[in-house]
Structures are given as structure tokens and as C-alpha cells.
N, C-alpha and C positions, 0 to 999 in steps of 0.2 A: 449773803448781802441782799439776796433776791427778795427777801421779806420786807426789809427797810426799805430798799429802791421801789418795790411796789406799792408801799404804804405812801411815800413821799410822792410817788406819781398819782396816786388816788386823791392827795390831799393839795395838787397842783404845785409841788416843790421840785426846786431844781437840786440836785443832788451835787454838793462841791467838795472838794476834800482841797483842804488849806496846809500851806506850808511855807517856811521861812528858808531862805539862805544866803551864806554871805559869800563875798568874791573879793579875793585878794589880788595883789598883782604880782605873787607868785604862781607861775605856771604849773597846771597839772600835768604832770610829765611823765608821758608814758613811751614806750617801745618806738621808733620812727625808723624809716628806711634812710640810707644816705649810701654814698657812693663807696665802695669797697676800702677799706684802708682811711677812711676819713671819719671821725667821732663827731655826729651833729653836735652843736653847742647852742643853747639857749642861753642868753643873756638875759638877767632879770633884776631887779632892783630891791634889797630889803628895805622894806616897808611894811608898816602895819596900816597903811591905807586900804580901806576896803570900800565894796558897796553891799547895801543889802538888798533883799529881793524877797518879794512877796508872791506866790502865786496860787490859783486855785485851778482844779483842773475838774471834768464832768465825766462822766462814763462813756458818751458819747465823743469824747476826744476832744474836746473844747477846753482852750490854756487861756486863763486869765492872768495879768502880769502886772507887777508895779517895781520898779527900780526905784531905789534911793540913796543918798549918800549918808545917812545917819541910821543910828541903829534903829530897830523895829521897836516900838513902845507901844505904851495903848494907845495915844493918839495918831500912831502910824496906823494901827490896826484898824480903828476908827476909820481912816482915810481911805483905805482899802476896801472894806466894808461899804463905805458909801460908793466908791468906784463900783464894786459889784452890783448893787442896787440902782444904780444909773444905767448899766448896760445889759441887766437881764431882767427881764418882765417876771412878776408874779412872786410867788414865795420862795425862800432860799434854806435849803437845810444843810449846814455846814457844818463840816466835820473835821477837828483839828486837834492839834496835842494839846498839851498842859504847859504851853509857855506863859511865863508870867504875865506877858502883856496881854494876852487872850483873855486872863481873870482880872482885868486891871478896871479901877474906878470908870475911866473914861469908857470902856467897853459897855461896862454895864448901866452907864448913865445913857449912852446912845442907844442902845436896847430899848431902854424904858422910856426915852423920850421921842427919839426919830425914826426909828425903825419899824414904827406901827405894825407890831404884830407880822412883819415879812420874814423875818431870820428867824429861823431855830437854831442852835447851838447843840451840836455833841462833841462831848470831850473823848477821845480816844485814850483805851488804858495807857498807863505809865511804863516807859521803858521796852515799847512795842513798835520802831519807826517802821519795822518791815508790815506793819498793818495799813499804813499810809501809802497810798499809789504815787502820791506826790513826791516823796521820797526819791522814787525811781527816776520821775521826770529831770529831779535835781542832779540825778548821778548821771542821767543820759548828758544833758546840757555840761556837765562839768568834764567828764571822762570820755565823750562821745565828741560832742559838738567843739568842745572848747581846749580839746586837749593838745599839749604844745602851743597853746598860743601864750605869748609872751607880749606884754604891752609896758609902751614906759610910763602913762600917765592913767589915772581914774578914768578920764573922759575917754581914751582909746578901749579902756576896759568897757565901759559902757557901750558904747560902740559894738564891740565883739559880742556882749551877751545880747544885746538886742537883735542883732543878726541871726545869732541861734536860737533867738527865741523865733523870729520870724521863720525861719526854716524847720522848726518844731511845728510850728500852726500848721504849716502845709502837710504835715505827715500824722494826723490823728491815730493812725494805726498805732503809732510808737505809744501815745497815750492810754490808748484803749488797751495795749501790749500791759503797761504798768497795772491796770487794774485785774487783767488775767495773771499776771505774776504774783500778786498779792492774794489772789483765789477768789477776788469779787466778779 
């Protein structure tokens, strides 16, 4: 990755790896401690209600995040791109997977009319999520930060996710480690 990163820096681009994830009310249960002889119990509600999340990470450990109650589609991707353009100066090199929403007409129209040449998109090869360091960030959030978290409502889940993201933003070394883990 040193070559593309150097090329992006020379062109004044900020490199961002982008990915999406879903969060359900069902907790990501892992082993935990409990008093001897007492089995820990987590109560959960069987529902398909969920939250969709989008994130972008940079090699220097920055995390940009958006949480929504509906599925990630073309307009949602455009909203996230607008958010990134608002908070990051200069040009963006966005590296993401082949999600159909990324290739939607809404995204193509946005790039043609509103992005004004500030956004360059690169697609990762299919079926290789292990090349996207943002996948490691999602795994950290779900299975480290939010392990054994059981919430009763979508609003409670949103609060827990936002808290976990705030904690992760204070530890840029974890995000940088995701880049190291995938060999970038």
C-alpha cells in the first residue's frame, strides 16, 4: 500500500477505507466471568430490528461514522459521502467493497454533479473482506467494545454503539493496528 498512499499524498488526497455494518438487538455473546456456580444470563428480545452503520477510517487512526435506522442504499451512501466532504478538506481517495449501493445511480449522479472532482473511488476485489481494515474496526466494535451488551430497544442500542465509537476514537492505535493487520 505504500505506493498508492504515497501517490494519494502527492495528489493531496486523504485515503479512506469505507465499510458498512449492521447491529441487531441480539448481543454478541462471548465468554464472561460470573460467581462460581452461577451461570451468567443475558436476556434478549427476538426481533429483526436493527441499525445500519457506515464508517470510514484513515491510516493515521481517524474514524468517521454514521448510524441510521434504515438500510444502506444509494442515497444513504451519498449522504455519508457528503458528510465526509464536509468534515475533511481537500480530495478524498475512497477505497470500498462492491456493495450494490456503492455502484448505484445516486452515487454516480452525486460524483458527476456535486463532488466536483474531490472524490476518487477505488473498489476492492470481490470476496476479500480481509483486505479492508475497516472490517477489523467493525469486529473490534462488535466483539470487544459491545460484547455481552444486551439492550431492550433500538434507541438503547444506538446509545451503546455511539459510546463504543467514542471510546474507539480515543484509541487511534487500534485503528492503525487494523491497517497493520491487513498488511498496509
